[in-house]
C-alpha positions in Angstrom: 87.8 91.5 118.1 90.7 89.1 117.7 92.8 88.7 114.6 90.8 85.7 113.5 87.4 87.4 113.8 85.8 88.8 110.7 82.9 91.3 110.7 81.3 92.1 107.4 78.5 94.6 106.9 77.0 97.1 104.5 78.2 100.6 105.5 75.4 102.2 103.4 77.9 104.5 101.7 76.5 105.5 98.2 79.9 105.3 96.5 83.4 103.8 96.7 84.9 103.5 100.3 88.5 104.9 100.4 89.5 104.3 104.0 88.4 102.6 107.2 90.0 103.2 110.6 89.5 101.8 114.0 90.0 104.0 117.0 92.7 103.4 119.6 90.6 100.8 121.5 89.3 99.1 118.4 85.7 99.8 119.4 84.7 102.4 116.9 85.1 102.3 113.1 85.2 105.4 110.9 84.7 104.9 107.1 84.9 107.5 104.3 83.7 107.5 100.7 83.5 109.3 97.4 79.9 110.2 98.5 81.5 112.9 100.6 80.5 111.4 104.0 82.1 109.8 107.0 80.2 107.1 108.8 80.9 106.0 112.4 80.1 102.5 113.7 80.3 100.8 117.1 82.0 97.5 116.4 82.5 96.3 119.9 81.2 92.9 121.1 81.7 91.4 117.6 78.8 93.3 116.1 78.3 96.6 114.4 75.9 99.4 115.3 75.6 102.6 113.2 76.4 105.7 115.3 76.1 108.7 112.9 77.1 110.1 109.5 79.4 113.2 109.4 78.9 115.5 106.5 81.1 118.5 106.0 83.1 117.9 102.9 82.0 118.8 99.4 84.0 116.1 97.5 85.3 112.6 98.0 86.8 111.9 101.4 90.1 110.1 101.0 91.3 109.4 104.5 90.2 109.5 108.2 92.4 109.4 111.3 91.6 109.1 115.0 93.7 111.1 117.4 95.0 109.5 120.6 92.2 109.2 123.2 94.2 111.5 125.6 93.0 114.3 123.4 89.3 113.2 123.5 87.1 111.8 120.8 88.8 113.6 117.9 88.8 112.5 114.3 90.4 114.1 111.3 89.4 113.8 107.6 90.8 115.0 104.3 89.1 115.4 100.9 89.3 116.1 97.2 87.7 119.5 98.1 91.1 120.7 99.4 90.1 120.8 103.0 91.0 119.0 106.2 88.3 118.8 108.9 88.9 118.1 112.6 85.8 116.6 114.4 85.2 116.3 118.1 82.1 114.6 119.5 80.8 114.5 115.9 81.0 118.2 115.2 83.6 120.2 113.2 85.9 122.1 115.5 88.4 123.3 112.9 88.6 123.6 109.1 92.0 123.8 107.3 91.5 125.1 103.8 94.9 126.6 102.8 95.7 123.9 100.3 95.0 124.7 96.6 94.2 121.1 95.5 93.1 117.7 96.9 94.4 116.8 100.3 95.3 113.1 99.9 96.8 112.0 103.2 96.7 112.8 106.9 98.5 111.4 110.0 98.5 112.3 113.6 101.9 112.8 115.3 102.8 110.4 118.2 100.8 111.5 121.2 104.0 112.5 123.1 104.4 115.4 120.7 100.9 116.8 121.4 97.9 117.2 119.1 99.5 117.7 115.8 98.3 116.6 112.3 100.4 116.2 109.2 98.7 116.7 105.8 99.8 116.1 102.2 98.2 117.6 99.1 98.2 117.4 95.3 99.4 121.0 95.3 102.8 119.7 96.2 102.7 121.1 99.8 102.5 119.6 103.2 101.0 121.3 106.2 101.2 120.8 110.0 98.2 121.6 112.2 99.0 122.2 115.8 96.8 122.8 118.8 98.1 125.1 121.6 94.9 126.6 122.9 93.9 127.4 119.3 94.6 125.5 116.1 97.5 126.9 114.1 98.7 125.8 110.6 102.3 125.7 109.2 102.7 125.3 105.4 105.7 123.6 103.9 105.8 124.5 100.2 107.3 122.4 97.3 107.5 119.2 99.4 107.0 117.1 96.2 106.6 119.4 93.2 104.1 117.2 91.4 102.0 116.3 94.4 102.0 114.5 97.8 100.3 111.1 98.1 101.3 109.8 101.5 102.6 110.9 104.9 103.7 109.0 108.0 105.3 110.0 111.4 108.3 108.2 112.7 108.1 106.8 116.3 109.4 109.3 118.8 113.0 108.9 119.9 114.7 110.9 122.7 117.4 113.2 121.3 120.8 113.2 122.8 122.2 116.0 125.0 122.1 117.2 128.6 118.8 117.6 130.5 118.3 121.1 129.1 118.9 120.1 125.5 117.3 116.7 125.4 113.8 116.3 123.8 111.8 114.2 121.5 112.9 113.9 117.8 110.2 114.9 115.4 110.6 113.1 112.1 108.2 112.1 109.3 108.2 110.7 105.8 106.3 111.8 102.7 105.8 110.1 99.3 104.9 111.8 96.1 104.2 111.8 92.4 107.9 112.4 91.8 108.5 108.7 92.7 110.5 109.8 95.8 110.3 109.3 99.5 111.5 112.2 101.6 112.5 112.1 105.3 111.9 115.3 107.2 113.2 116.4 110.6 112.4 119.4 112.8 115.0 121.8 114.2 113.8 124.9 116.1 110.3 124.5 114.6 111.6 124.4 111.1 111.1 121.2 109.1 113.6 120.3 106.3 114.5 117.2 104.2 117.4 115.3 105.7 117.3 112.3 103.3 115.7 111.4 100.0 115.0 107.7 99.2 115.0 106.7 95.5 114.1 103.4 94.0 110.5 103.5 92.9 109.9 104.0 89.2 106.3 105.4 89.5 104.1 107.3 91.9 104.6 106.5 95.6 101.2 105.6 96.9 101.9 105.1 100.6 104.6 105.2 103.2 104.3 103.8 106.7 106.8 103.8 109.7 106.6 100.7 111.8 105.9 101.2 115.6 109.1 100.8 117.5 109.2 97.9 120.0 112.7 98.3 121.3 114.6 97.2 118.2 117.8 99.1 117.3 116.5 99.8 113.8 113.7 102.0 112.3 111.6 100.3 109.6 109.7 102.2 106.9 107.6 100.6 104.2 106.7 102.2 100.9 104.5 101.1 98.0 104.0 102.4 94.5 102.2 102.2 91.2 105.3 100.3 90.0 103.9 97.2 91.7 106.8 97.2 94.2 107.0 97.4 98.0 110.3 98.5 99.6 111.0 97.8 103.3 113.6 100.2 104.4 115.6 100.1 107.6 118.0 102.3 109.4 120.0 102.1 112.6 118.4 104.3 115.2 121.8 105.3 116.7 122.8 106.9 113.4 120.0 109.2 112.2 121.6 110.2 108.9 123.0 106.8 108.1 122.2 104.9 104.9 118.8 103.3 104.6 119.0 99.6 103.5 116.0 98.2 101.6 114.4 94.9 100.6 112.1 94.6 97.7 108.8 92.8 97.4 107.2 92.4 93.9 103.5 92.1 93.2 101.3 91.5 90.1 99.2 94.7 90.5 99.5 98.3 91.7 100.1 98.5 95.5 97.9 101.1 97.1 98.5 100.8 100.9 100.9 99.4 103.4 100.2 99.2 107.2 102.0 97.7 110.1 100.7 95.7 113.0 100.6 97.3 116.5 103.8 95.3 117.4 105.5 96.5 114.3 106.6 93.0 113.1 103.9 92.3 110.5 103.3 94.3 107.4 99.9 94.3 105.5 100.0 95.1 101.8 96.9 96.0 99.9 96.9 95.6 96.1 94.8 96.6 93.1 93.7 93.0 92.6 91.7 93.3 95.8 94.0 91.1 97.9 95.7 91.8 101.2 98.9 89.9 102.1 100.7 89.8 105.4 104.5 89.7 105.5 106.9 89.0 108.4 110.7 89.0 108.7 112.3 85.6 109.3 115.4 84.9 111.3 117.5 85.3 108.1 116.3 88.9 107.7 114.2 88.0 104.7 110.5 89.0 104.4 108.1 86.2 103.6 104.3 86.1 103.0 102.5 84.4 106.0 98.9 84.9 104.9 96.8 86.3 102.0 93.1 87.3 101.9 91.0 88.0 98.8 88.0 90.3 98.5 85.6 87.6 99.6 87.6 87.1 102.9 88.9 83.7 101.9 92.5 83.0 103.0 95.1 81.4 100.7 
C-alpha cells in the first residue's frame, strides 16, 4: 500500500484496540485489544484477509511488535496480566512472567544486535529478553519508580576503538510515570542510565527514536499527558552531549509518537482521535504538513 491508500475494515475485536503493527514488508497486520486477543490479517494487494486469532493472555493486550524477518515470523505481545509472550508461526515459544504488574511497552532491538526484546512495566522495572540458543531474561529494577510506560531502541552506531574493541553501541530510552525520560547504555552487559531528560510535567506516554539515515544527529520524540511533544536531538559524535529540544503543543493528551521509515516525518496521535504529521523545515522548525481525523478525513 502507498501512503495515499486507506484500508478500513472491522477487526472483529470485542473491545478497544490498543495497537496495530505492520510487519517488516507491510503485508501482515497484527492488532491487539482489551479483549485479550491478537488478530492477524493479510493486508497485501490493497485488501484484508483474516489469518488467525492468537489467544494466550488473560488480560488486555497493550502492544504487539514484529521481529525482523531474519529471525523468522516472530511476534511479541505484552499485557496487563504482567506477561510478555513471544509467538512464532502463530504459537507461543516463550513466556516472560517475571514482572509484578502490567507490562505496558515492548520494542525489538535493531536486528544487528540479534533477537533481543526490551520490556517496560508498571512495577517500575524494565527487562531484556535475549535469545542465544534459549531465551534468557535480564531484569533492571527501579528504572522508573512509579512505572514504565514506554521504551524505544536507538539506531545502532559503531563504537570507536581498534578492531578488537570496536562494536555496536547498545542504547535505548524509557519514559515513565515520574515525568522523566532516561537514556540507557550498555557496558560489559550492564545497562545503566547515562542521561535523564526533564521537561514534561505529567506522565510520559511514549518515546520514539528516529531511524538514522546518515544525519549527524540523533532524534528522539517524546509525548505526555501534559499535551506536549518534545523533539530532542543530540550530536552523534558526542554521546553524552546536551540534548536540545523543540516543543509542540496540542489541545489534548498525546498518546503515541511514531517516525516514518526515513526518519524525517513524525506522526503524533492525540486523545481527540486525530493524527498529525510533522516535518522539519530548512530553518530547523517543525511544522504540521497533514492532519487526519477519526473518519479518515484530511485537514
